[in-house]
C-alpha positions, 0 to 999 in steps of 0.5 A, a space after each residue: 781593419 775597421 771600415 771608414 763608415 764605422 769611424 763616422 760615429 766616433 767622437 774625437 777629442 782633440 789634444 792641445 797639439 791637435 787643436 793647434 794644428 786644426 787652427 793652422 789648417 782651418 785658416 789655410 783651408 778657409 782662404 782656399 774656400 774663399 777662392 770661388 773655384 769649383 773644386 780644389 786639388 790636394 796632394 797627400 804626402 807621407 813623410 818625404 814621399 811625394 803623394 797622390 793628388 786628389 780632388 775633394 768636393 767643395 761641400 766636403 771641404 766646407 764640412 772639413 773647415 767646420 770640423 777644424 774650427 771646432 777642433 781648434 776651439 778644443 771641442 769634441 767632434 762627431 760626424 754623423 750621417 743623417 741616415 745613421 741609426 744610433 744606439 740608445 746610449 749614443 742617442 742619449 749622449 747626443 741629447 745630453 740626457 740619461 739612457 733611461 730618460 731617453 728610453 722613456 721618450 722612445 716608449 712614450 712615442 716622442 721619438 721613433 725607433 725600431 727594434 733590432 732583436 731586443 735593442 732599440 735603434 734611433 735614426 739620427 734625423 728623428 733624434 734631431 727632429 725631436 731636439 728641434 721640437 724640444 728646443 722650440 718648446 723650451 724657448 716658447 716656455 722661457 719667452 712666456 715666463 719672461 713675459 709673465 715676469 715683465 707683467 708682474 714687474 719683476 725686472 725682466 
């Protein structure tokens, strides 16, 4: 049996039926989240059997609502703990770059990593910090290009 924590890095691609169910569930959950209660109890039922009641932290319910919203749109979803260590392929996938390009970033020291044997591992929070820096740099470059184009009367 696979541990639940190993399932966190799996990417879920919702089917059309999943998306429809996620939309219905998300709407109901959103109404419950608006109730301002400190916690909510749910009953988990399996078939006709009456299940067991559980209480879920509000923070987890808000996260679940976000997951359902994305699934309802047909978007793939991955839940990644902030401290997770990723393979270079998973890290490259999250940045939407090739694995060799990511390895170049690692070797240039732009993203911290550690070696596990001969394999590089990248912390999710380090990867996201790099992504934020890169996004900010791209935004500044785009702003500068727009300003230059306006100065030159290029219609931007």
